[in-house]
TORMI-89071 format. One record per atom (N, C-alpha, C): x, y, z. Coordinates in steps of 0.05 Angstrom, whole numbers, padded with zeros to 5 digits, always signed. Example, Ala and Ser with C-alpha at 12.3 -4.5 7.8 and 13.67 -1.06 7.14 Angstrom:
<atoms>
+00264-00114+00156+00246-00090+00156+00264-00066+00156+00257-00045+00142+00273-00021+00143+00258+00001+00157
</atoms>
This chain:
<atoms>
-01987+00860+00307-01991+00829+00299-01967+00818+00293-01957+00836+00261-01931+00827+00260-01900+00833+00273-01905+00849+00293-01882+00840+00304-01892+00822+00327-01907+00808+00343-01915+00789+00352-01902+00757+00339-01906+00765+00319-01904+00754+00299-01871+00733+00299-01854+00763+00289-01835+00761+00285-01817+00760+00313-01824+00760+00333-01809+00751+00359-01825+00721+00368-01839+00712+00356-01840+00685+00365-01827+00664+00339-01825+00677+00317-01797+00668+00294-01777+00670+00316-01768+00690+00323-01737+00697+00336-01728+00664+00363-01755+00669+00378-01750+00652+00397-01740+00620+00390-01761+00624+00376-01763+00593+00363-01740+00585+00353-01725+00598+00331-01696+00591+00325-01676+00595+00332-01682+00601+00353-01658+00608+00378-01655+00586+00400-01691+00583+00401-01686+00549+00407-01678+00527+00400-01683+00528+00382-01673+00506+00361-01641+00505+00349-01632+00526+00357-01603+00527+00347-01587+00517+00369-01599+00520+00395-01583+00524+00429-01590+00483+00423-01613+00474+00423-01614+00445+00426-01604+00440+00404-01592+00440+00378-01576+00431+00364-01546+00426+00370-01545+00445+00393-01508+00443+00393-01508+00434+00413-01541+00432+00439-01529+00414+00462-01526+00392+00452-01539+00378+00431-01537+00353+00421-01524+00334+00416-01507+00362+00401-01475+00356+00387-01462+00353+00411-01455+00371+00431-01434+00365+00455-01448+00348+00476-01469+00346+00475-01481+00315+00503-01471+00300+00482-01455+00283+00477-01456+00248+00463-01444+00238+00491-01442+00214+00480-01441+00193+00500-01412+00187+00504-01405+00186+00538-01374+00177+00544-01364+00169+00530-01367+00138+00522-01350+00127+00506-01350+00132+00474-01362+00154+00468-01358+00157+00446-01333+00178+00447-01337+00192+00463-01313+00210+00469-01279+00199+00478-01281+00176+00491-01257+00167+00494-01247+00155+00470-01272+00144+00455-01261+00128+00432-01253+00146+00414-01260+00167+00415-01239+00191+00400-01222+00197+00397-01215+00200+00427-01184+00211+00436-01173+00192+00432-01176+00170+00439-01163+00140+00436-01154+00140+00405-01170+00137+00387-01167+00145+00357-01149+00166+00346-01144+00194+00365-01135+00206+00366-01099+00205+00363-01099+00191+00391-01072+00178+00403-01059+00156+00385-01077+00146+00383-01072+00115+00351-01053+00130+00328-01066+00160+00321-01060+00168+00301-01030+00188+00298-01035+00202+00320-01005+00214+00328-00989+00200+00334-00983+00180+00344-00957+00148+00351-00952+00146+00328-00974+00135+00307-00975+00123+00286-00950+00148+00273-00961+00169+00272-00950+00193+00257-00922+00193+00263-00922+00200+00297-00890+00200+00299-00872+00181+00300-00879+00156+00303-00869+00136+00290-00853+00131+00259-00872+00143+00236-00862+00142+00212-00845+00164+00207-00847+00187+00226-00830+00212+00219-00800+00205+00231-00803+00187+00249-00779+00170+00259-00757+00153+00247-00789+00146+00231-00774+00119+00214-00759+00136+00188-00778+00151+00182-00761+00178+00162-00743+00190+00166-00733+00198+00187-00712+00210+00198-00683+00190+00200-00693+00168+00207-00670+00152+00209-00657+00140+00180-00683+00137+00171-00663+00131+00136-00656+00150+00125-00668+00173+00133-00649+00205+00115-00623+00202+00133-00626+00198+00156-00593+00196+00166-00579+00168+00152-00585+00150+00151-00572+00129+00140-00561+00138+00115-00585+00148+00098-00583+00158+00067-00545+00171+00074-00555+00189+00089-00537+00210+00089-00506+00202+00092-00504+00189+00119-00481+00168+00131-00472+00157+00103-00486+00135+00095-00477+00122+00079-00462+00132+00048-00482+00150+00037-00464+00164+00028-00445+00179+00028-00436+00193+00051-00410+00196+00058-00386+00182+00064-00396+00165+00075-00378+00135+00075-00370+00119+00049-00384+00123+00030-00386+00113+00003-00355+00126-00016-00365+00158-00003-00348+00184-00015-00312+00175-00005-00320+00169+00024-00293+00172+00038-00278+00138+00026-00294+00129+00023-00276+00098+00006-00268+00108-00018-00277+00120-00031-00259+00122-00054-00245+00146-00058-00247+00168-00033-00223+00178-00031-00199+00164-00019-00204+00149-00001-00182+00131+00009-00175+00119-00007-00183+00103-00027-00170+00091-00055-00151+00103-00068-00158+00128-00074-00149+00146-00087-00118+00159-00083-00120+00155-00049-00100+00156-00035-00070+00132-00048-00075+00108-00055-00059+00088-00069-00058+00102-00096-00079+00096-00108-00082+00097-00133-00101+00129-00134-00082+00149-00147-00055+00153-00163-00044+00167-00142-00052+00172-00115-00035+00192-00093-00007+00172-00093-00010+00164-00074+00012+00151-00071+00032+00137-00091+00011+00127-00115+00031+00121-00140+00051+00141-00158+00039+00158-00157+00052+00192-00160+00085+00199-00146+00072+00197-00116+00083+00205-00095+00108+00184-00097+00116+00173-00091+00133+00148-00107+00145+00149-00126+00133+00147-00155+00133+00141-00180+00153+00166-00183+00144+00194-00173+00167+00219-00179+00192+00213-00162+00195+00193-00139+00216+00202-00116+00242+00186-00122+00237+00164-00145+00256+00137-00154+00270+00154-00185+00295+00136-00186+00305+00144-00213+00276+00137-00247+00287+00144-00263+00274+00142-00287+00266+00121-00293+00289+00103-00288+00282+00075-00301+00268+00052-00289+00262+00059-00264+00243+00053-00239+00217+00061-00235+00204+00086-00256+00190+00097-00258+00159+00078-00252+00160+00059-00273+00127+00046-00276+00137+00025-00256+00154+00009-00243+00157-00015-00229+00153-00005-00201+00153+00024-00199+00153+00033-00161+00116+00038-00173+00105+00051-00190+00079+00053-00190+00064+00026-00198+00073+00011-00203+00062-00018-00211+00057-00037-00183+00067-00036-00168+00072-00038-00137+00042-00030-00126+00044-00007-00123+00015+00014-00112-00010+00002-00121-00007-00010-00159-00029-00012-00171-00043-00037-00161-00020-00060-00162-00022-00085-00167-00037-00091-00133-00023-00075-00114-00039-00087-00091-00074-00065-00091-00072-00052-00103-00109-00048-00105-00123-00067-00111-00108-00088-00138-00124-00121-00137-00113-00142-00122-00092-00146-00109-00083-00165-00097-00099-00162-00067-00092-00139-00057-00104-00145-00021-00144-00140-00035-00146-00133-00051-00181-00137-00046-00193-00165-00048-00171-00182-00069-00188-00208-00065-00182-00220-00035-00154-00216-00024-00145-00229-00004-00173-00218+00022-00178-00188+00017-00194-00185+00037-00228-00200+00034-00233-00199+00006-00258-00213+00003-00264-00250+00017-00237-00258+00017-00241-00283+00016-00232-00289+00051-00221-00276+00053-00214-00283+00093-00198-00262+00105-00187-00238+00091-00175-00216+00107-00199-00197+00120-00221-00191+00115-00244-00179+00136-00246-00193+00154-00250-00220+00153-00263-00237+00179-00238-00236+00189-00214-00240+00192-00194-00236+00211-00196-00212+00223-00199-00189+00212-00197-00163+00221-00226-00156+00246-00244-00164+00232-00259-00157+00238-00289-00174+00252-00285-00205+00245-00304-00235+00252-00294-00228+00282-00313-00237+00295-00310-00248+00328-00289-00268+00327-00271-00263+00348-00247-00280+00353-00236-00281+00378-00213-00283+00380-00196-00279+00410-00189-00250+00407-00175-00239+00428-00163-00214+00432-00145-00211+00405-00126-00224+00404-00108-00217+00377-00118-00221+00349-00134-00246+00345-00139-00248+00310-00172-00254+00311-00186-00249+00296-00211-00252+00292-00214-00276+00275-00243-00277+00271-00241-00303+00260-00259-00312+00239-00274-00327+00232-00281-00346+00201-00306-00333+00204-00308-00320+00219-00348-00316+00213-00359-00305+00192-00336-00281+00179-00347-00272+00156-00327-00279+00129-00323-00308+00132-00312-00315+00117-00323-00312+00082-00310-00309+00064-00314-00303+00041-00341-00274+00042-00334-00269+00060-00358-00241+00065-00383-00250+00081-00379-00274+00082-00412-00295+00089-00422-00275+00122-00450-00259+00121-00461-00238+00136-00456-00218+00134-00432-00209+00105-00442-00180+00106-00452-00167+00077-00484-00151+00091-00504-00147+00071-00503-00117+00069-00534-00120+00065-00542-00089+00070-00550-00087+00100-00554-00102+00117-00563-00084+00142-00539-00077+00162-00540-00059+00171-00516-00054+00190-00507-00064+00210-00482-00060+00226-00478-00078+00237-00467-00063+00265-00489-00055+00290-00482-00041+00307-00465-00033+00324-00455-00066+00323-00428-00057+00341-00390-00035+00325-00411-00034+00301-00381-00020+00291-00396+00007+00274-00421+00007+00264-00426+00024+00257-00464+00023+00246-00476+00039+00262-00508+00023+00263-00524+00041+00251-00507+00061+00232-00527+00075+00204-00513+00063+00181-00496+00058+00174-00488+00041+00152-00501+00018+00149-00490+00009+00122-00492-00025+00112-00462-00041+00122-00466-00061+00131-00439-00071+00144-00426-00074+00120-00432-00073+00098-00421-00080+00065-00402-00048+00059-00421-00023+00068-00404-00005+00066-00380-00007+00081-00388-00013+00104-00361-00013+00131-00346-00029+00122-00348-00054+00109-00329-00078+00093-00306-00060+00071-00327-00045+00056-00307-00034+00034-00292-00012+00045-00304+00003+00067-00287+00028+00068-00256+00018+00086-00258-00004+00105-00237-00016+00119-00210-00027+00102-00226-00040+00074-00211-00052+00058-00187-00025+00039-00199-00005+00035-00177+00014+00025-00155+00021+00043-00162+00014+00068-00145+00021+00095-00117-00004+00089-00131-00029+00086-00111-00054+00079-00102-00053+00054-00107-00039+00038-00093-00033+00012-00071-00014+00017-00073+00012+00021-00049+00018+00027-00032+00022+00045-00047+00010+00068-00013+00000+00093+00009-00019+00084+00002-00042+00063+00025-00050+00049+00034-00035+00028+00030-00021+00017+00034-00006-00009+00055+00017-00001+00059+00023+00031+00076+00045+00045+00096+00032+00046+00099+00011+00045+00124-00010+00053+00143-00005+00030+00125-00012+00010+00146-00012-00020+00168+00019-00022+00164+00038-00008+00183+00061-00013+00209+00052+00001+00201+00043+00019+00238+00018+00030+00250+00006+00016+00245-00008-00004+00256-00030-00018+00252-00021-00052+00244+00002-00054+00235+00014-00075+00266+00013-00097+00272+00001-00122+00292+00002-00137+00306-00024-00132+00300-00045-00113+00309-00070-00120+00298-00091-00111+00275-00098-00100+00259-00116-00097+00249-00132-00122+00246-00155-00124+00234-00170-00150+00210-00170-00148+00187-00173-00166+00158-00165-00171+00147-00180-00154+00157-00210-00158+00147-00239-00148+00147-00239-00124+00174-00228-00112+00185-00223-00074+00160-00210-00069+00159-00180-00077+00140-00163-00071+00111-00174-00061+00101-00191-00086+00073-00200-00081+00070-00220-00063+00087-00236-00064+00091-00263-00039+00097-00246-00013+00105-00233-00006+00114-00214+00016+00094-00201+00023+00074-00181+00001+00049-00171+00016+00028-00190+00019+00027-00213+00007+00002-00233+00020+00014-00234+00050+00036-00246+00051+00039-00260+00083+00034-00235+00107+00040-00211+00095+00050-00188+00116+00014-00181+00120+00008-00180+00100-00024-00176+00108-00033-00203+00127-00025-00223+00126-00039-00239+00152-00026-00237+00179-00001-00232+00174+00017-00237+00199+00018-00209+00215+00012-00184+00199+00019-00162+00204-00007-00148+00216-00013-00146+00191-00036-00121+00187-00065-00135+00202-00073-00152+00200-00100-00174+00202-00101-00169+00236-00083-00183+00249-00082-00177+00277-00075-00161+00298-00059-00141+00274-00057-00111+00289-00089-00090+00285-00099-00094+00263-00129-00080+00256-00142-00091+00274-00152-00121+00282-00161-00131+00301-00161-00119+00330-00135-00123+00337-00123-00118+00362-00135-00086+00369-00145-00063+00350-00144-00040+00356-00175-00029+00345-00186-00049+00323-00215-00039+00320-00232-00062+00321-00218-00086+00322-00246-00113+00320-00253-00105+00342-00280-00123+00347-00290-00147+00365-00279-00156+00388-00279-00144+00409-00258-00153+00430-00228-00160+00425-00226-00127+00421-00184-00134+00414-00176-00123+00430-00153-00133+00439-00143-00128+00457-00127-00095+00464-00138-00076+00447-00123-00060+00451-00151-00032+00440-00171-00045+00439-00203-00024+00419-00208-00011+00450-00207+00017+00442-00214+00030+00465-00238+00038+00468-00250+00040+00441-00282+00038+00444-00300+00014+00444-00284-00005+00453-00302-00031+00461-00283-00054+00488-00277-00033+00504-00267-00049+00521-00244-00065+00527-00224-00055+00508-00200-00075+00507-00183-00073+00527-00161-00086+00542-00146-00091+00556-00130-00057+00568-00117-00051+00548-00096-00032+00543-00121-00016+00517-00138+00003+00525-00152+00023+00506-00134+00034+00492-00121+00034+00464-00102+00057+00456-00125+00061+00425-00111+00093+00443-00133+00119+00421-00121+00115+00393-00134+00104+00373-00124+00105+00344-00145+00111+00331-00157+00131+00326-00182+00143+00310-00180+00133+00273-00155+00132+00265-00166+00126+00233-00126+00108+00223-00119+00095+00248-00093+00083+00235-00064+00088+00245-00060+00100+00266-00032+00114+00277-00011+00086+00277-00027+00063+00296-00010+00045+00293-00022+00023+00286-00042+00022+00269-00057+00001+00251-00041+00001+00219-00044+00019+00215-00034+00022+00183+00007+00047+00191+00007+00063+00198+00034+00079+00195+00054+00065+00207+00050+00057+00237+00077+00046+00253+00082+00022+00243+00055+00007+00239+00067-00022+00225+00073-00020+00196+00067+00001+00182+00078-00001+00154+00114+00007+00151+00110+00033+00170+00138+00046+00174+00157+00032+00185+00163+00013+00200+00175-00003+00213+00183-00023+00204+00162-00033+00191+00167-00062+00169+00180-00048+00144+00174-00025+00139+00191-00016+00114+00219-00014+00121+00226-00009+00147+00264-00004+00161+00270-00037+00160+00254-00055+00167+00268-00073+00172+00267-00084+00142+00257-00082+00129+00262-00092+00093+00288-00087+00085+00288-00054+00091+00310-00035+00084+00341-00040+00095+00339-00056+00117+00361-00072+00131+00362-00095+00121+00342-00116+00116+00356-00135+00105+00363-00138+00077+00349-00126+00059+00352-00130+00025+00386-00112+00028+00394-00090+00049+00415-00078+00038+00410-00057+00016+00431-00035+00017+00429-00014+00001+00430-00022-00036+00416+00002-00046+00426+00003-00076+00455+00000-00078+00450-00013-00105+00476-00008-00116+00487+00014-00119+00512+00030-00114+00522+00049-00118+00507+00071-00088+00496+00060-00070+00477+00081-00052+00505+00077-00030+00515+00106-00015+00500+00137-00021+00525+00151-00038+00542+00129-00055+00569+00150-00063+00555+00153-00091+00533+00147-00108+00527+00152-00133+00499+00177-00125+00496+00194-00138+00464+00200-00134+00439+00199-00139+00427+00206-00127+00405+00189-00139+00377+00199-00129+00379+00215-00146+00359+00247-00140+00332+00238-00152+00314+00244-00143+00284+00235-00148+00283+00248-00184+00276+00239-00205+00275+00240-00228+00250+00259-00237+00231+00264-00223+00203+00280-00226+00188+00290-00202+00202+00316-00196+00186+00329-00161+00162+00342-00169+00160+00340-00198+00134+00352-00203+00112+00323-00204+00124+00301-00214+00102+00273-00204+00093+00272-00169+00116+00274-00158+00118+00271-00125+00091+00297-00126+00093+00323-00123+00088+00335-00121+00057+00339-00126+00043+00325-00147+00017+00321-00151+00004+00297-00142+00024+00270-00129+00019+00250-00108+00013+00264-00080+00030+00286-00080+00022+00290-00047-00001+00306-00040-00005+00322-00067-00028+00338-00064-00055+00319-00057-00059+00297-00081-00083+00276-00077-00079+00263-00052-00049+00260-00035-00062+00251-00014-00064+00265+00012-00061+00292+00004-00070+00314+00028-00111+00311+00015-00120+00315-00002-00136+00310-00004-00153+00291+00003-00146+00260-00003-00157+00233-00003-00151+00229+00031-00139+00238+00039-00134+00236+00072-00156+00246+00087-00176+00269+00074-00207+00270+00088-00221+00248+00093-00219+00226+00070-00239+00206+00072-00220+00190+00096-00199+00181+00091-00178+00172+00110-00191+00177+00144-00182+00206+00153-00190+00209+00179-00206+00226+00191-00229+00243+00177-00248+00247+00173-00278+00217+00172-00275+00207+00150-00291+00185+00150-00292+00157+00163-00268+00162+00184-00267+00141+00213-00291+00156+00231-00301+00172+00229-00322+00175+00245-00350+00160+00235-00350+00144+00218-00367+00131+00210-00392+00143+00204-00393+00169+00199-00428+00174+00197-00410+00207+00189-00435+00214+00184-00435+00245+00176-00450+00263+00187-00426+00283+00212-00437+00288+00242-00406+00303+00247-00418+00311+00272-00393+00338+00281-00368+00323+00286-00363+00296+00291-00340+00287+00288-00329+00279+00274-00339+00276+00246-00327+00280+00221-00320+00301+00215-00329+00328+00223-00320+00350+00216-00300+00357+00229-00296+00362+00263-00278+00357+00279-00247+00344+00268-00251+00321+00256-00233+00299+00251-00222+00317+00217-00240+00321+00201-00231+00340+00184-00217+00369+00183-00219+00383+00201-00209+00406+00208-00184+00393+00225-00174+00376+00253-00154+00366+00243-00134+00359+00231-00148+00339+00215-00133+00334+00197-00113+00355+00174-00131+00374+00168-00129+00386+00147-00104+00418+00170-00100+00427+00193-00087+00435+00201-00060+00421+00215-00055+00402+00214-00040+00381+00225-00017+00386+00203-00035+00380+00173-00017+00373+00151-00012+00399+00147-00017+00422+00143-00009+00451+00141+00020+00451+00163+00017+00455+00194+00036+00458+00207+00058+00445+00208+00055+00417+00198+00072+00402+00190+00091+00408+00171+00077+00415+00146+00098+00427+00125+00113+00450+00127+00094+00472+00158+00108+00496+00155+00131+00480+00177+00135+00461+00198+00157+00464+00215+00182+00446+00195+00174+00427+00178+00191+00412+00164+00213+00428+00140+00193+00459+00124+00201+00465+00106+00221+00491+00130+00208+00499+00155+00229+00514+00161+00250+00510+00181+00247+00480+00189+00274+00467+00195+00299+00457+00177+00286+00465+00147+00308+00453+00131+00319+00483+00116+00301+00500+00121+00310+00529+00111+00322+00544+00130+00329+00537+00157+00347+00542+00173+00374+00523+00169+00373+00503+00165+00400+00495+00159+00404+00486+00135+00387+00495+00112+00405+00492+00089+00405+00526+00067+00389+00534+00083+00386+00569+00076+00368+00562+00058+00341+00544+00051+00328+00542+00025+00311+00523+00040+00287+00527+00036+00266+00500+00035+00263+00489+00009+00260+00465+00004+00254+00449-00019+00230+00445-00013+00218+00447-00049+00192+00426-00054+00186+00403-00041+00201+00390-00043+00207+00357-00033+00205+00358-00002+00223+00380+00009+00215+00379+00043+00192+00387+00045+00183+00403+00039+00145+00409+00045+00127+00398+00035+00128+00383+00021+00116+00362+00012+00115+00342+00025+00144+00330+00035+00141+00312+00055+00131+00315+00083+00141+00336+00092+00128+00346+00118+00099+00348+00119+00083+00361+00097+00062+00356+00095+00049+00332+00102+00066+00311+00087+00054+00284+00096+00059+00272+00119+00080+00275+00130+00092+00273+00162+00068+00287+00182+00057+00304+00180+00036+00322+00189+00008+00297+00188+00008+00287+00164-00014+00276+00161-00011+00252+00173+00008+00239+00171+00017+00218+00187+00011+00213+00218+00006+00243+00231+00021+00241+00259-00011+00251+00265-00024+00263+00252-00047+00276+00255-00075+00243+00266-00070+00227+00239-00077+00204+00230-00094+00199+00268-00077+00184+00282-00089+00172+00309-00103+00187+00326-00095+00216+00322-00111+00235+00339-00134+00253+00320-00141+00247+00304-00158+00268+00292-00190+00273+00297-00192+00249+00313-00221+00238+00322-00213+00252+00361-00196+00256+00359-00199+00264+00396-00186+00298+00405-00173+00309+00387-00161+00331+00386-00183+00356+00380-00173+00383+00387-00186+00407+00377-00161+00413+00357-00171+00438+00334-00158+00447+00315-00131+00453+00327-00129+00472+00355-00102+00485+00366-00080+00458+00369-00089+00441+00386-00071+00411+00392-00059+00403+00361-00078+00401+00337-00079+00396+00315-00050+00407+00296-00051+00439+00313-00030+00453+00302+00001+00448+00316+00002+00438+00344+00019+00431+00354+00030+00401+00351+00015+00384+00341+00014+00347+00337+00038+00361+00314+00018+00371+00290+00036+00381+00262+00060+00389+00267+00069+00411+00276+00089+00425+00275+00106+00400+00291+00105+00395+00309+00128+00376+00329+00128+00350+00306+00112+00347+00289+00117+00323+00279+00136+00329+00250+00133+00348+00230+00139+00356+00217+00169+00365+00225+00178+00376+00238+00203+00373+00249+00222+00350+00262+00202+00336+00273+00218+00310+00285+00228+00298+00261+00208+00290+00243+00210+00272+00218+00232+00282+00200+00234+00317+00199+00249+00322+00179+00279+00311+00195+00281+00307+00224+00311+00301+00239+00319+00274+00236+00293+00257+00237+00298+00231+00226+00306+00215+00198+00295+00242+00177+00307+00237+00146+00329+00245+00152+00342+00274+00156+00363+00278+00146+00387+00285+00170+00377+00267+00193+00402+00266+00217+00404+00233+00223+00383+00218+00231+00382+00192+00233+00383+00175+00214+00382+00183+00195+00385+00170+00166+00414+00163+00164+00417+00187+00160+00454+00191+00156+00466+00184+00174+00462+00185+00196+00479+00165+00221+00486+00140+00227+00466+00123+00220+00459+00096+00210+00457+00088+00182+00466+00095+00168+00464+00095+00132+00456+00073+00129+00430+00069+00144+00408+00054+00130+00399+00063+00097+00395+00045+00080+00389+00056+00059+00347+00052+00052+00338+00074+00062+00306+00073+00064+00298+00092+00034+00295+00088+00014+00290+00090-00003+00278+00117-00012+00247+00124-00001+00237+00137-00011+00226+00147+00023+00243+00139+00040+00240+00155+00067+00212+00138+00081+00200+00116+00079+00183+00104+00088+00182+00107+00125+00200+00097+00134+00205+00097+00162+00210+00123+00165+00219+00143+00158+00228+00167+00171+00200+00177+00173+00182+00175+00155+00159+00193+00158+00133+00178+00177+00130+00149+00161+00108+00135+00174+00112+00124+00196+00139+00110+00202+00137+00104+00219+00155+00122+00242+00159+00135+00249+00172+00161+00266+00146+00179+00264+00130+00191+00239+00103+00203+00248+00084+00188+00258+00090+00162+00250+00063+00142+00271+00073+00142+00299+00092+00140+00303+00109+00133+00334+00094+00161+00351+00106+00178+00341+00099+00214+00350+00069+00213+00350+00053+00213+00337+00029+00224+00336+00012+00203+00354+00015+00180+00357+00000+00155+00373+00011+00165+00401+00026+00179+00407+00037+00190+00445+00033+00208+00438+00024+00231+00418+00018+00259+00424-00005+00253+00429-00028+00237+00419-00056+00232+00414-00060+00227+00450-00040+00212+00455-00054+00211+00488-00043+00237+00508-00036+00250+00504-00028+00272+00514-00052+00299+00506-00056+00296+00478-00080+00328+00475-00108+00308+00476-00109+00286+00471-00144+00283+00474-00165+00287+00493-00182+00302+00482-00200+00311+00499-00226+00300+00499-00242+00293+00515-00270+00285+00522-00295+00305+00514-00282+00336+00504-00302+00355+00501-00300+00342+00468-00279+00328+00456-00289+00325+00425-00292+00298+00426-00279+00285+00433-00291+00256+00433-00297+00241+00461-00327+00244+00473-00325+00231+00496-00318+00196+00501-00297+00186+00486-00291+00155+00486-00298+00132+00513-00284+00148+00538-00288+00131+00561-00314+00153+00581-00322+00132+00593-00355+00136+00599-00355+00121+00631-00366+00133+00646-00369+00119+00674-00402+00091+00678-00408+00093+00700-00425+00070+00686-00455+00089+00695-00454+00100+00694-00477+00118+00693-00471+00138+00667-00456+00136+00652-00449+00147+00624-00447+00178+00627-00428+00181+00643-00416+00210+00641-00392+00208+00643-00379+00228+00621-00354+00227+00607-00332+00229+00623-00315+00211+00626-00297+00215+00639-00267+00223+00614-00244+00238+00639-00221+00252+00618-00202+00230+00600-00198+00242+00577-00188+00224+00555-00163+00224+00559-00149+00237+00553-00116+00244+00550-00105+00260+00566-00076+00256+00570-00064+00270+00597-00063+00298+00599-00072+00318+00588-00083+00343+00588-00109+00354+00602-00129+00325+00588-00153+00318+00604-00164+00311+00626-00137+00303+00641-00143+00293+00664-00130+00266+00671-00125+00254+00651-00126+00221+00646-00100+00212+00641-00076+00216+00662-00044+00211+00658-00043+00182+00648-00060+00150+00655-00053+00133+00650-00050+00130+00621-00066+00147+00603-00078+00141+00581-00045+00136+00560-00027+00158+00569-00006+00150+00554+00006+00114+00561+00007+00105+00587+00016+00080+00585+00008+00071+00566-00028+00062+00564-00037+00057+00545-00026+00057+00517-00023+00093+00513-00013+00103+00480+00017+00071+00487+00029+00087+00505+00057+00061+00491+00057+00037+00500+00041+00014+00506+00039-00006+00497+00022-00011+00472+00009+00006+00459+00001-00001+00433+00021+00000+00414+00040+00030+00421+00062+00030+00400+00073+00008+00412+00091-00001+00425+00110-00024+00428+00098-00047+00425+00062-00052+00429+00060-00074+00402+00061-00071+00379+00053-00050+00368+00064-00047+00341+00086-00050+00321+00106-00043+00344+00127-00046+00337+00139-00075+00346+00136-00080+00360+00149-00116+00359+00133-00138+00340+00107-00125+00333+00095-00145+00318+00104-00137+00293+00108-00110+00277+00116-00108+00251+00152-00113+00255+00164-00110+00278+00190-00124+00269+00194-00160+00267+00183-00168+00286+00183-00199+00283+00159-00208+00266+00149-00202+00256+00129-00209+00233+00150-00207+00201+00152-00185+00202+00163-00178+00171+00199-00194+00177+00209-00200+00192+00234-00217+00189+00218-00243+00182+00200-00263+00194+00195-00284+00185+00185-00287+00161+00178-00267+00153+00167-00262+00125+00185-00262+00100+00209-00245+00116+00223-00239+00092+00245-00258+00088+00243-00280+00113+00258-00302+00111+00256-00325+00090+00227-00330+00093+00208-00348+00078+00208-00340+00052+00203-00308+00042+00208-00306+00018+00229-00308+00001+00256-00294+00020+00287-00301+00004+00285-00331-00003+00270-00343+00015+00281-00380+00011+00267-00389-00009+00239-00380-00017+00225-00391-00035+00234-00376-00066+00237-00353-00066+00234-00337-00093+00259-00311-00091+00271-00318-00068+00292-00299-00071+00285-00265-00066+00294-00253-00068+00279-00219-00048+00300-00197-00070+00317-00205-00079+00334-00182-00100+00330-00181-00124+00328-00164-00136+00334-00170-00166+00368-00172-00176+00373-00180-00200+00400-00189-00204+00411-00158-00200+00437-00157-00208+00456-00130-00199+00456-00124-00233+00449-00132-00249+00447-00129-00277+00424-00110-00278+00402-00135-00270+00386-00120-00276+00373-00091-00256+00383-00097-00227+00381-00061-00222+00392-00044-00240+00417-00049-00247+00428-00020-00252+00415-00016-00281+00409-00038-00296+00385-00028-00328+00357-00016-00318+00356-00030-00291+00321-00008-00286+00303-00029-00282+00284-00028-00269+00267-00053-00261+00246-00045-00289+00241-00018-00284+00222-00023-00314+00229-00040-00337+00247-00033-00347+00252-00057-00379+00256-00085-00366+00270-00086-00330+00272-00123-00324+00256-00133-00320+00241-00128-00307+00218-00134-00292+00187-00132-00311+00189-00118-00328+00162-00107-00335+00162-00107-00370+00177-00105-00380+00194-00101-00407+00182-00067-00418+00181-00061-00403+00166-00026-00413+00184-00009-00405+00180+00015-00420+00194+00045-00410+00171+00063-00400+00177+00083-00379+00162+00094-00371+00162+00128-00385+00178+00127-00408+00185+00153-00416+00199+00142-00439+00184+00150-00464+00194+00135-00493+00199+00165-00513+00229+00174-00516+00224+00189-00530+00239+00194-00551+00223+00195-00569+00223+00195-00606+00241+00214-00612+00264+00205-00637+00281+00233-00646+00258+00244-00656
</atoms>
């Protein structure tokens, strides 16, 4: 009897359990569809949220990187260039020379905020931007996808400002020790409008005549400023040196640098800051920034060796000033190529630039006798030119596929890559830079000469510009 009871209980329990499972499984069809739809909606929302978080993280990383790069580029002017140029002049002119770099940090900033940025990057013609960003109108925290889609437009603006600051400061090396401070201020204001702004717009601005990324008529490859910064400043420097004439006593009197130590420190700061200059031009913390960083370092190292070796063979010993000048020449030459070439190409460009710039400074300058006080043309004008042309030779689509066909397939970029026509584009960009710098600088010099005069009086030049122009001395040695 007990056994029968146990069997009945077992059968009843099993049936109850099965019925419960069937009831749970056999839900209405509408309920099943509703559950699936809810799941899909939840999954899509989570995916969208995740994509948003990833985009925000990328934007935050890119923005942090670009703000650091902006600071690095500013460091190139002060203290980098200020120390480099300051050490190369005579002791009586050290403060006046450093003051030129520092004052431009303030002067160009105000010009940039009012109108300079708009003329460079606002929509306009093929040769100059418009007034859409006058007084930085429309420049805020939202990105401008045309220029950089992951960073605030204001970050892009402040980064480009640092380029606008250092470019005219480079010219000061040519007229060091003999131009009035008032003349320098007026000259640089006009030069920024007449030379820098149009060139920056043509190469980097929307609708620019030479813009390679946005379909310019002659797409000139200039990743970080070979034409915009170095050729314009270097060629303008040569025009200034020729127009102002030689320093009193040059070349019969020796005029050695008063402190190679200061110049050495300045060159090291320039080398470090140049990573912001070139790698920052990727406008994101990505693989292209890494590639530009590596190319920059390799180009500088090879150029230092090239200049030092050439000097060693000619003079029997390499000088410290020569080697640091070579490094700067390499940094100049690799600037337009940094985002388009690999490490081995960077070594070649750097070495060629080091030897070439050494010959420009030691042979060509001596042959023609012009007084480019601190070799602004020999390093920046010559280095920028050779670098821009070699960019057209070594640029590779494997590094930066900037040119694409209608289907989005990468096209050859440079000569070795299979695009021989790029040499023509580079040559056009170089020629426009030269012509604009020569004509623009001559016009500006004439205007400034008429309005305020260019050169200091001879007695002031002999006394030194520190005391004559600023009433101070760089060094006070008490008994």
